[in-house]
LUMDRENLUM-88921 format. One record per atom (N, C-alpha, C, O): chain; x, y, z; atom name. Coordinates in nm, 4 decimals, decimal comma, always signed. Atoms other than C-alpha are relative to their C-alpha. Last residue first. Layout:
<recs>
(A (X Y Z) CA);
...
</recs>
This chain:
<recs>
(A (+0,0787 -0,0778 +0,0948) N);
(A (-16,0507 +9,0050 +7,5327) CA);
(A (+0,0081 -0,0650 -0,1347) C);
(A (-0,0513 -0,0159 -0,2306) O);
(A (+0,1423 +0,0307 -0,0194) N);
(A (-15,9301 +8,7428 +7,7789) CA);
(A (-0,0904 +0,0729 -0,0982) C);
(A (-0,2021 +0,0289 -0,1252) O);
(A (+0,0254 +0,1401 +0,0359) N);
(A (-15,5749 +8,7583 +7,6452) CA);
(A (-0,1471 -0,0377 +0,0136) C);
(A (-0,1995 -0,1143 -0,0672) O);
(A (-0,0190 +0,0159 +0,1457) N);
(A (-15,5614 +9,1373 +7,6492) CA);
(A (-0,0358 -0,1417 -0,0418) C);
(A (-0,1063 -0,1615 -0,1408) O);
(A (+0,1121 -0,0695 +0,0673) N);
(A (-15,7103 +9,1573 +7,9994) CA);
(A (+0,0089 -0,0160 -0,1506) C);
(A (-0,0920 -0,0387 -0,2172) O);
(A (+0,1197 +0,0829 -0,0167) N);
(A (-15,4653 +8,8928 +8,1264) CA);
(A (-0,1196 +0,0634 -0,0704) C);
(A (-0,1987 -0,0065 -0,1336) O);
(A (-0,0160 +0,1202 +0,0833) N);
(A (-15,1702 +9,0858 +7,9816) CA);
(A (-0,1238 -0,0888 +0,0071) C);
(A (-0,1718 -0,1372 -0,0954) O);
(A (+0,0188 -0,0406 +0,1402) N);
(A (-15,2931 +9,4130 +8,1326) CA);
(A (+0,0101 -0,1207 -0,0936) C);
(A (-0,0688 -0,1345 -0,1871) O);
(A (+0,1413 -0,0352 +0,0160) N);
(A (-15,3335 +9,2516 +8,4756) CA);
(A (-0,0297 +0,0413 -0,1441) C);
(A (-0,1315 +0,0017 -0,2008) O);
(A (+0,0784 +0,1236 +0,0075) N);
(A (-14,9931 +9,0854 +8,4463) CA);
(A (-0,1483 +0,0292 -0,0223) C);
(A (-0,2149 -0,0397 -0,0995) O);
(A (-0,0348 +0,0656 +0,1259) N);
(A (-14,8230 +9,4164 +8,3651) CA);
(A (-0,0799 -0,1285 -0,0184) C);
(A (-0,1299 -0,1560 -0,1274) O);
(A (+0,0646 -0,0735 +0,1091) N);
(A (-15,0069 +9,5933 +8,6469) CA);
(A (+0,0262 -0,0665 -0,1351) C);
(A (-0,0638 -0,0766 -0,2185) O);
(A (+0,1451 +0,0198 -0,0107) N);
(A (-14,9061 +9,3274 +8,9014) CA);
(A (-0,0711 +0,0671 -0,1166) C);
(A (-0,1571 +0,0061 -0,1801) O);
(A (+0,0250 +0,1389 +0,0429) N);
(A (-14,5443 +9,3333 +8,7825) CA);
(A (-0,1499 -0,0267 +0,0007) C);
(A (-0,2040 -0,0831 -0,0944) O);
(A (-0,0237 +0,0038 +0,1445) N);
(A (-14,5355 +9,7124 +8,8094) CA);
(A (-0,0257 -0,1384 -0,0578) C);
(A (-0,0819 -0,1523 -0,1664) O);
(A (+0,1203 -0,0574 +0,0616) N);
(A (-14,6914 +9,6914 +9,1567) CA);
(A (+0,0125 -0,0002 -0,1521) C);
(A (-0,0859 -0,0229 -0,2224) O);
(A (+0,1024 +0,1042 -0,0105) N);
(A (-14,4082 +9,4589 +9,2626) CA);
(A (-0,1299 +0,0476 -0,0648) C);
(A (-0,1985 -0,0295 -0,1318) O);
(A (+0,0725 +0,0104 -0,1262) N);
(A (-14,1663 +9,7214 +9,1373) CA);
(A (-0,1001 -0,1156 -0,0044) C);
(A (-0,1394 -0,1632 -0,1109) O);
(A (+0,1113 -0,0946 -0,0053) N);
(A (-13,9267 +9,6636 +8,8489) CA);
(A (-0,0730 -0,0197 +0,1327) C);
(A (-0,0436 -0,1135 +0,2069) O);
(A (-0,0475 -0,1320 -0,0366) N);
(A (-13,5824 +9,5048 +8,8192) CA);
(A (-0,1091 +0,1061 -0,0041) C);
(A (-0,0824 +0,2229 -0,0322) O);
(A (+0,0197 -0,0920 +0,1124) N);
(A (-13,7080 +9,2034 +8,6268) CA);
(A (+0,0499 +0,1408 +0,0303) C);
(A (+0,0625 +0,2227 -0,0606) O);
(A (-0,0690 +0,0504 +0,1189) N);
(A (-13,5668 +8,9457 +8,8723) CA);
(A (-0,0060 +0,0998 -0,1156) C);
(A (+0,0921 +0,1171 -0,1879) O);
(A (-0,1436 +0,0007 -0,0267) N);
(A (-13,6675 +9,1415 +9,1831) CA);
(A (+0,0783 -0,0415 -0,1241) C);
(A (+0,1795 +0,0202 -0,1575) O);
(A (-0,0435 -0,1395 -0,0083) N);
(A (-14,0133 +9,2166 +9,0475) CA);
(A (+0,1507 +0,0078 +0,0204) C);
(A (+0,2185 +0,0878 -0,0440) O);
(A (-0,0046 -0,0503 +0,1378) N);
(A (-14,0615 +8,8530 +8,9464) CA);
(A (+0,0523 +0,1430 -0,0007) C);
(A (+0,1344 +0,1791 -0,0850) O);
(A (-0,1134 +0,0655 +0,0659) N);
(A (-13,9710 +8,7363 +9,2968) CA);
(A (+0,0167 +0,0498 -0,1439) C);
(A (+0,1284 +0,0722 -0,1904) O);
(A (-0,1245 -0,0541 -0,0547) N);
(A (-14,2056 +8,9904 +9,4541) CA);
(A (+0,1235 -0,0586 -0,0668) C);
(A (+0,2193 +0,0132 -0,0956) O);
(A (-0,0152 -0,1353 +0,0548) N);
(A (-14,4938 +8,8947 +9,2269) CA);
(A (+0,1309 +0,0625 +0,0464) C);
(A (+0,2003 +0,1283 -0,0311) O);
(A (+0,0887 -0,0997 -0,0614) N);
(A (-14,4409 +8,5314 +9,3217) CA);
(A (+0,0226 +0,1352 -0,0660) C);
(A (+0,1200 +0,1546 -0,1388) O);
(A (-0,0663 -0,0964 -0,0864) N);
(A (-14,2811 +8,2792 +9,0885) CA);
(A (-0,1021 +0,0972 +0,0569) C);
(A (-0,2070 +0,1208 -0,0031) O);
(A (+0,0654 -0,0100 -0,1309) N);
(A (-14,4824 +7,9859 +8,9534) CA);
(A (+0,0764 +0,0881 +0,0984) C);
(A (+0,0822 +0,0580 +0,2176) O);
(A (-0,1078 +0,0239 -0,0967) N);
(A (-14,2423 +7,9218 +8,6597) CA);
(A (-0,0508 +0,0074 +0,1445) C);
(A (+0,0211 -0,0288 +0,2376) O);
(A (-0,0743 +0,1213 +0,0345) N);
(A (-14,5257 +7,8770 +8,4078) CA);
(A (+0,1080 -0,0342 +0,1022) C);
(A (+0,1302 -0,1514 +0,1327) O);
(A (+0,0841 +0,1170 +0,0273) N);
(A (-14,7926 +8,1177 +8,5333) CA);
(A (+0,0785 -0,1286 -0,0237) C);
(A (+0,0355 -0,2357 +0,0191) O);
(A (+0,1114 +0,0141 -0,0949) N);
(A (-14,5915 +8,3919 +8,7050) CA);
(A (-0,0769 -0,1303 -0,0213) C);
(A (-0,0993 -0,2054 +0,0736) O);
(A (-0,0526 +0,0194 -0,1345) N);
(A (-14,2560 +8,3699 +8,5277) CA);
(A (-0,1116 -0,0269 +0,1004) C);
(A (-0,0935 -0,1051 +0,1937) O);
(A (-0,0719 +0,1269 -0,0065) N);
(A (-14,4175 +8,3178 +8,1889) CA);
(A (+0,0488 -0,0282 +0,1416) C);
(A (+0,0320 -0,1389 +0,1927) O);
(A (+0,0982 +0,1082 +0,0117) N);
(A (-14,6682 +8,6001 +8,2361) CA);
(A (+0,0678 -0,1352 +0,0164) C);
(A (+0,0200 -0,2201 +0,0917) O);
(A (+0,0729 +0,0058 -0,1272) N);
(A (-14,3997 +8,8407 +8,3578) CA);
(A (-0,0988 -0,1156 +0,0000) C);
(A (-0,1099 -0,1884 +0,0987) O);
(A (-0,0934 +0,0455 -0,1024) N);
(A (-14,1811 +8,7596 +8,0562) CA);
(A (-0,0695 -0,0145 +0,1346) C);
(A (-0,0543 -0,1166 +0,2018) O);
(A (-0,0284 +0,1423 +0,0236) N);
(A (-14,4678 +8,7851 +7,8094) CA);
(A (+0,0905 -0,0563 +0,1093) C);
(A (+0,0675 -0,1660 +0,1601) O);
(A (+0,1192 +0,0748 -0,0392) N);
(A (-14,5811 +9,1157 +7,9608) CA);
(A (+0,0220 -0,1499 -0,0179) C);
(A (-0,0178 -0,2294 +0,0673) O);
(A (+0,0081 -0,0051 -0,1464) N);
(A (-14,2288 +9,2564 +7,9387) CA);
(A (-0,1197 -0,0800 +0,0501) C);
(A (-0,1091 -0,1533 +0,1484) O);
(A (-0,1009 +0,0911 -0,0536) N);
(A (-14,1962 +9,1386 +7,5772) CA);
(A (-0,0057 -0,0033 +0,1530) C);
(A (+0,0069 -0,1099 +0,2134) O);
(A (-0,1346 -0,0555 +0,0076) N);
(A (-14,5240 +9,3086 +7,4894) CA);
(A (+0,0983 -0,1022 +0,0577) C);
(A (+0,0581 -0,1994 +0,1217) O);
(A (-0,0581 -0,0581 -0,1209) N);
(A (-14,8340 +9,0976 +7,4401) CA);
(A (+0,1378 +0,0590 -0,0271) C);
(A (+0,2075 +0,0187 -0,1202) O);
(A (+0,0609 -0,1314 -0,0212) N);
(A (-15,0322 +9,0380 +7,1205) CA);
(A (+0,0630 +0,0735 +0,1180) C);
(A (+0,0419 +0,1935 +0,1353) O);
(A (-0,0690 -0,0985 +0,0835) N);
(A (-14,7936 +8,7544 +7,0288) CA);
(A (-0,0582 +0,1401 +0,0131) C);
(A (+0,0050 +0,2372 -0,0286) O);
(A (-0,1164 -0,0565 -0,0669) N);
(A (-14,9273 +8,5570 +7,3230) CA);
(A (+0,0726 +0,1072 -0,0796) C);
(A (+0,1351 +0,1964 -0,0220) O);
(A (-0,0019 -0,1457 +0,0171) N);
(A (-15,2626 +8,5060 +7,1533) CA);
(A (+0,1206 +0,0695 +0,0629) C);
(A (+0,1223 +0,1921 +0,0742) O);
(A (+0,0642 -0,0492 +0,1216) N);
(A (-15,2878 +8,1313 +7,0925) CA);
(A (+0,0271 +0,1480 -0,0261) C);
(A (+0,0511 +0,1876 -0,1401) O);
(A (-0,0504 +0,0765 +0,1142) N);
(A (-15,0403 +7,9897 +7,3449) CA);
(A (-0,0570 +0,0527 -0,1315) C);
(A (+0,0135 +0,0571 -0,2323) O);
(A (-0,1340 -0,0493 +0,0306) N);
(A (-15,1258 +8,2698 +7,5891) CA);
(A (+0,0578 -0,0720 -0,1215) C);
(A (+0,1219 -0,0098 -0,2062) O);
(A (+0,0175 -0,1281 +0,0683) N);
(A (-15,4940 +8,1766 +7,5724) CA);
(A (+0,1358 +0,0581 -0,0405) C);
(A (+0,1503 +0,1144 -0,1490) O);
(A (+0,0507 +0,0298 +0,1346) N);
(A (-15,4017 +7,8179 +7,6585) CA);
(A (-0,0194 +0,1278 -0,0810) C);
(A (+0,0155 +0,1329 -0,1989) O);
(A (-0,1104 +0,0584 +0,0763) N);
(A (-15,1872 +7,9342 +7,9499) CA);
(A (-0,0432 -0,0326 -0,1421) C);
(A (+0,0316 -0,0092 -0,2370) O);
(A (-0,0920 -0,1074 +0,0352) N);
(A (-15,4638 +8,1622 +8,0772) CA);
(A (+0,1154 -0,0519 -0,0845) C);
(A (+0,1579 +0,0143 -0,1792) O);
(A (+0,0638 -0,0863 +0,0994) N);
(A (-15,7213 +7,8826 +8,0647) CA);
(A (+0,0963 +0,1091 -0,0466) C);
(A (+0,1075 +0,1354 -0,1663) O);
(A (+0,0064 +0,0762 +0,1244) N);
(A (-15,4886 +7,6418 +8,2452) CA);
(A (-0,0600 +0,0854 -0,1113) C);
(A (-0,0080 +0,0882 -0,2228) O);
(A (-0,1334 +0,0083 +0,0597) N);
(A (-15,4044 +7,9001 +8,5121) CA);
(A (-0,0016 -0,0750 -0,1328) C);
(A (+0,0672 -0,0347 -0,2266) O);
(A (-0,0208 +0,1412 +0,0270) N);
(A (-15,7681 +7,9837 +8,5873) CA);
(A (+0,1308 -0,0147 -0,0782) C);
(A (+0,1403 +0,0283 -0,1931) O);
(A (+0,1211 +0,0535 +0,0607) N);
(A (-15,7234 +8,3422 +8,6948) CA);
(A (+0,0247 -0,1491 -0,0167) C);
(A (+0,1267 -0,2006 +0,0292) O);
(A (+0,0024 +0,1058 +0,1008) N);
(A (-15,4375 +8,4103 +8,9280) CA);
(A (-0,1413 -0,0332 -0,0437) C);
(A (-0,2256 -0,0740 +0,0362) O);
(A (-0,0282 -0,0466 +0,1347) N);
(A (-15,4578 +8,7497 +9,0967) CA);
(A (-0,0190 -0,1115 -0,1012) C);
(A (-0,0715 -0,0874 -0,2099) O);
</recs>
């Protein structure tokens, strides 16, 4: 799942405001805190697939 972490972090710094709060939280936990999808799901109270989908949408927004 991880794209170039440095690139994604830089894009987040510039365009992070385009993301929802859930996407920002998942992004931070995944890229900055280095938590796994399962760990994020447990912390956020959503499914692992939900975390994956949220990250995928966030990455698509940032790359677009």
